[in-house]
Steps between C-alpha positions, in 0.01 A plus 500: 500500500579142414451364152287194569318313224129546466410162657564502871542120533703308248397162648148541351640495144424173326771283347372572151509843345134491385240588762231251592182528290217690664186329627298658219735355238483160665120512511477598135741222403294245696179621342641469151643154578180362655265657247140388526534389864583858606213641297262246656613599851469868411142449373409301813638777718310765303175302516543443871572867565196614298285241681627622837423862411147405384431304819620788718287741299196276530542455874557872552210624289281758658145411589250751367169553679195411292 
């Protein structure tokens, strides 16, 4: 058995010792930095999604015989 290090490819190591921040951390940092703009976009997305669900529910409603 050879005693290789855990990482199989040393060329993928970055020049700095700290790993790159994750996408979640970057998204949270951007949301904090942009503040109300992010909240406005989030509320637009939520309203659009709820509207879409309501339209699909209205179009797919069952017709009851009278």
